[in-house]
C-alpha positions in Angstrom: 29.6 -0.9 40.7 28.4 -0.9 37.2 27.2 2.3 35.5 23.6 2.9 36.2 21.2 3.8 33.4 18.7 6.5 34.4 15.5 4.9 35.3 12.5 5.7 33.1 9.3 5.9 35.1 6.7 3.1 34.2 4.0 5.7 33.4 6.1 6.9 30.5 5.3 3.7 28.6 6.0 0.1 29.1 8.2 -0.3 26.0 10.4 2.7 27.1 10.5 1.4 30.6 11.7 -2.0 29.5 14.2 -0.5 27.0 15.7 2.0 29.5 16.0 -0.3 32.4 15.8 -4.1 31.9 17.2 -4.3 28.4 20.1 -2.0 29.7 21.0 -4.8 32.0 19.4 -3.8 35.3 17.7 -6.4 37.4 14.1 -6.2 38.5 15.3 -5.8 42.1 17.5 -2.8 41.1 14.7 -1.2 39.2 12.3 -1.7 42.2 14.7 0.1 44.5 15.4 3.0 42.1 11.6 3.6 41.6 11.0 3.5 45.4 8.8 0.4 44.8 10.9 -2.1 46.7 7.9 -4.0 48.0 5.9 -3.9 44.7 7.6 -6.8 42.9 4.5 -7.7 40.9 3.8 -4.2 39.7 7.4 -3.7 38.4 7.3 -7.2 36.8 3.9 -6.3 35.1 5.4 -3.2 33.6 8.5 -5.1 32.5 6.4 -7.8 30.7 3.9 -5.4 29.1 4.2 -5.0 25.3 2.0 -1.9 25.3 -0.4 0.1 27.5 -3.3 -2.3 26.6 -1.6 -5.1 28.5 -1.8 -3.0 31.7 -5.6 -2.7 31.6 -6.9 -5.8 33.3 -9.0 -4.5 36.2 -12.3 -5.7 37.5 -14.2 -3.2 35.4 -13.0 -4.3 32.0 -15.6 -5.7 29.6 -18.4 -5.4 32.1 -21.9 -4.7 30.8 -23.4 -1.3 31.6 -27.1 -0.7 32.5 -27.1 1.5 29.4 -26.0 -1.3 27.0 -29.6 -2.3 26.2 -30.5 1.3 25.2 -27.4 2.2 23.2 -28.9 1.5 19.8 -31.9 3.8 20.7 -29.5 6.5 22.0 -27.3 6.2 18.9 -30.4 6.6 16.6 -31.5 9.7 18.6 -28.0 11.1 18.6 -27.9 10.7 14.8 -31.2 12.6 14.7 -29.2 15.5 16.4 -30.7 15.0 19.8 -27.7 15.5 22.0 -29.3 16.7 25.2 -28.6 14.1 27.9 -31.6 15.1 30.0 -34.0 14.7 27.0 -32.4 11.4 26.2 -32.8 10.2 29.8 -36.4 11.3 29.8 -37.0 9.2 26.7 -35.5 6.0 27.9 -36.9 5.9 31.4 -40.4 5.0 30.0 -38.7 2.2 28.0 -37.5 0.6 31.3 -34.2 2.3 32.0 -33.5 2.2 35.7 -30.1 3.9 35.7 -29.2 7.5 36.5 -29.2 10.6 34.4 -25.5 11.1 35.1 -24.7 7.8 33.3 -26.7 8.9 30.2 -25.0 12.4 30.3 -21.6 10.8 30.6 -22.3 8.6 27.6 -23.3 11.6 25.6 -20.3 13.7 26.5 -17.8 10.9 26.1 -18.5 10.4 22.5 -19.3 13.0 19.9 -19.6 10.9 16.7 -20.7 8.1 19.0 -19.4 5.2 20.9 -18.1 2.0 19.5 -20.0 -0.3 21.8 
């Protein structure tokens, strides 16, 4: 039996995962068993083929429009005028036709101090 290279967990980075396991000569099947992911062939293969973390983000929520998108320029202007209170911003955009929740506006405010790159 060949010497085993210690398995690097996939969450530690795809490049490191590939380097420590597959480039060291281990097979995908061997890596699956060592990670306890024997029935997750596609997941292990996805990590093995990823060049970087960006390659792993391909879920259903990527690049979807938000109900807030139409109001982002207004919110950015108000933010630049130093109005950073989510409740006040929500109260201002509701009369403009915004149908979304206060929580979404608040999350948008807290997620980005200098402001979002949308």
